[in-house]
C-alpha positions as CSV (number, residue, x, y, z in Angstrom):
1,M,0.0,0.0,0.0
2,A,1.4,3.4,-1.0
3,E,1.5,6.3,1.4
4,V,-1.3,8.9,1.0
5,C,-0.2,12.5,0.6
6,K,-0.1,14.4,3.9
7,K,1.6,17.6,2.8
8,V,1.5,19.6,-0.4
9,I,4.4,21.7,-1.6
10,V,3.8,24.0,-4.5
11,D,6.3,26.0,-6.5
12,G,4.6,29.4,-6.8
13,G,1.4,30.3,-8.6
14,V,-2.1,30.9,-7.5
15,L,-3.1,28.3,-4.8
16,V,-6.9,27.7,-4.4
17,G,-8.5,25.6,-1.7
18,H,-11.4,23.5,-3.0
19,D,-13.8,21.5,-0.7
20,G,-16.4,20.6,-3.3
21,S,-18.8,23.4,-2.3
22,A,-20.4,25.9,-4.6
23,N,-18.3,28.6,-2.8
24,A,-15.1,26.7,-3.6
25,Q,-16.2,26.3,-7.2
26,E,-16.6,30.1,-7.5
27,A,-13.2,30.6,-5.9
28,L,-11.7,28.1,-8.4
29,V,-13.1,30.1,-11.3
30,W,-12.0,33.4,-9.9
31,A,-8.4,32.1,-9.2
32,A,-8.2,30.6,-12.7
33,G,-9.1,33.9,-14.2
34,L,-6.4,35.6,-12.2
35,A,-3.9,32.9,-13.2
36,A,-4.8,33.3,-16.8
37,R,-4.2,37.1,-16.7
38,T,-0.9,36.9,-14.8
39,G,0.5,33.8,-16.5
40,L,0.8,32.0,-13.2
41,A,0.1,28.3,-12.7
42,L,-3.1,27.3,-10.8
43,Q,-2.6,25.0,-7.9
44,V,-5.9,23.4,-6.7
45,V,-5.8,21.7,-3.3
46,R,-8.4,19.5,-1.7
47,S,-7.9,18.5,1.9
48,W,-9.8,15.4,3.0
49,G,-10.5,13.0,5.8
50,L,-12.5,9.8,6.0
51,T,-15.7,11.7,6.9
52,T,-15.3,14.2,4.0
53,A,-14.1,11.9,1.3
54,P,-16.5,10.5,-1.4
55,R,-17.2,6.8,-1.3
56,P,-14.5,4.9,-3.2
57,R,-15.4,2.5,-6.0
58,T,-14.2,-0.4,-3.9
59,W,-16.5,0.4,-1.0
60,E,-19.1,-2.3,-0.1
61,P,-21.0,-3.0,3.1
62,G,-18.8,-4.5,5.8
63,Y,-15.6,-3.5,4.1
64,V,-13.6,-0.4,4.7
65,P,-11.3,0.3,1.7
66,P,-7.7,1.3,2.2
67,L,-6.8,5.1,2.4
68,D,-5.4,4.9,-1.1
69,D,-8.9,4.2,-2.5
70,F,-10.3,7.2,-0.6
71,E,-7.5,9.4,-1.9
72,E,-8.2,8.2,-5.5
73,A,-12.0,9.0,-5.0
74,V,-11.1,12.5,-3.7
75,R,-8.8,13.1,-6.6
76,D,-11.4,12.0,-9.1
77,E,-14.0,14.3,-7.6
78,L,-11.6,17.2,-7.6
79,N,-10.6,16.6,-11.2
80,A,-14.3,16.5,-12.1
81,C,-14.9,19.9,-10.4
82,V,-11.9,21.4,-12.3
83,A,-13.2,20.0,-15.6
84,H,-16.8,21.3,-14.8
85,A,-15.4,24.8,-14.3
86,A,-14.5,25.0,-18.0
87,L,-11.3,27.0,-17.2
88,D,-9.2,28.9,-19.8
89,P,-7.2,26.2,-21.5
90,S,-4.1,28.4,-21.4
91,V,-3.9,28.0,-17.6
92,L,-1.6,25.4,-16.3
93,V,-3.6,23.5,-13.7
94,H,-2.1,21.2,-11.0
95,T,-4.5,19.3,-8.7
96,H,-3.4,18.1,-5.3
97,V,-5.2,16.0,-2.6
98,V,-3.9,15.9,0.9
99,H,-5.1,13.8,3.9
100,A,-5.0,16.6,6.5
101,Q,-7.0,19.3,8.2
102,P,-8.0,21.9,5.6
103,A,-6.7,25.2,7.2
104,A,-3.4,23.7,8.2
105,S,-2.8,22.1,4.9
106,L,-3.6,25.2,2.9
107,I,-1.4,27.4,5.2
108,A,1.5,25.0,4.8
109,A,1.0,24.7,1.0
110,A,0.9,28.6,0.7
111,E,4.5,28.8,1.9
112,N,5.7,29.1,-1.7
113,A,2.5,30.4,-3.3
114,D,2.1,33.8,-4.8
115,L,-1.5,34.1,-3.6
116,L,-3.9,31.9,-1.7
117,V,-7.6,32.0,-2.8
118,V,-10.4,30.5,-0.7
119,G,-14.1,30.7,-0.8
120,A,-15.8,32.7,2.0
121,R,-17.7,29.6,3.2
122,G,-17.4,25.9,2.7
123,H,-19.5,22.9,3.8
124,G,-19.5,24.1,7.5
125,G,-22.7,24.0,9.5
126,F,-23.1,27.7,10.3
127,A,-24.7,29.2,7.3
128,G,-25.1,32.7,8.8
129,L,-21.4,33.3,9.2
130,L,-19.8,35.7,6.7
131,L,-16.5,33.9,6.8
132,G,-16.0,30.2,7.4
133,S,-13.4,28.8,9.8
134,V,-11.0,27.7,7.1
135,S,-11.0,31.0,5.3
136,D,-10.7,32.8,8.7
137,Q,-7.6,30.7,9.6
138,C,-6.1,31.3,6.2
139,V,-6.6,35.1,6.4
140,H,-4.9,35.2,9.8
141,H,-2.1,32.7,9.3
142,A,-1.1,32.2,5.7
143,P,2.4,33.2,4.7
144,C,1.3,34.9,1.5
145,P,-1.5,37.3,0.5
146,V,-5.0,35.8,0.7
147,T,-8.1,36.5,-1.4
148,V,-11.5,35.4,0.0
149,V,-14.1,35.0,-2.8
150,R,-17.7,35.5,-1.9
151,R,-20.6,33.9,-3.8
152,G,-21.8,35.8,-6.8
153,V,-18.6,37.7,-7.7
154,G,-18.0,35.8,-11.0
155,R,-14.7,35.9,-12.8
156,P,-12.0,38.6,-12.1
157,M,-12.3,41.6,-14.2
158,S,-10.5,41.5,-17.6
159,P,-7.5,43.8,-18.1
160,F,-9.6,45.9,-20.5
161,A,-12.3,46.4,-17.8
162,V,-9.7,47.4,-15.2
163,A,-8.1,49.9,-17.7
164,S,-11.4,51.4,-18.7
165,R,-12.5,51.9,-15.1
166,A,-9.3,53.6,-14.3
167,A,-9.6,55.9,-17.3
168,A,-13.3,56.8,-16.5
169,P,-13.8,60.2,-14.9
170,A,-14.7,60.3,-11.2
171,Q,-18.3,61.2,-10.4
């Protein structure tokens, strides 16, 4: 049995945390748009545990599959989320799955990242919160700049939109 990944090391780029939620999917799209405009690689990280992993293909009643099978199921689900996002094909995308606590694994992976992007809220149980616990931890402890993407923001502005807004007269 192979060892499951317990730490992700990235070599620069835009790092985005993805837990499978709609918020994470929007953060992925936003981060990919920024990566496309800046020419940086996109590093997509999914942290997982047995309680958050999808059921592996080898699962059956009375049998607990090995961790490798859970890791493969998580990787397959993450790759499906990335494919579903229909990202700019010019963006170099790397997906990583790590068997670890989400905030700690993102903060550790951000050590060499240019930017960490997270959704404002994930799958947590407190829907009224403006900021989820993982995004809060990342904002306070990440070793690089952090962008928190809220639902409904869409893709980052194009360079043309940024330039035209800057040139518009103030009202």
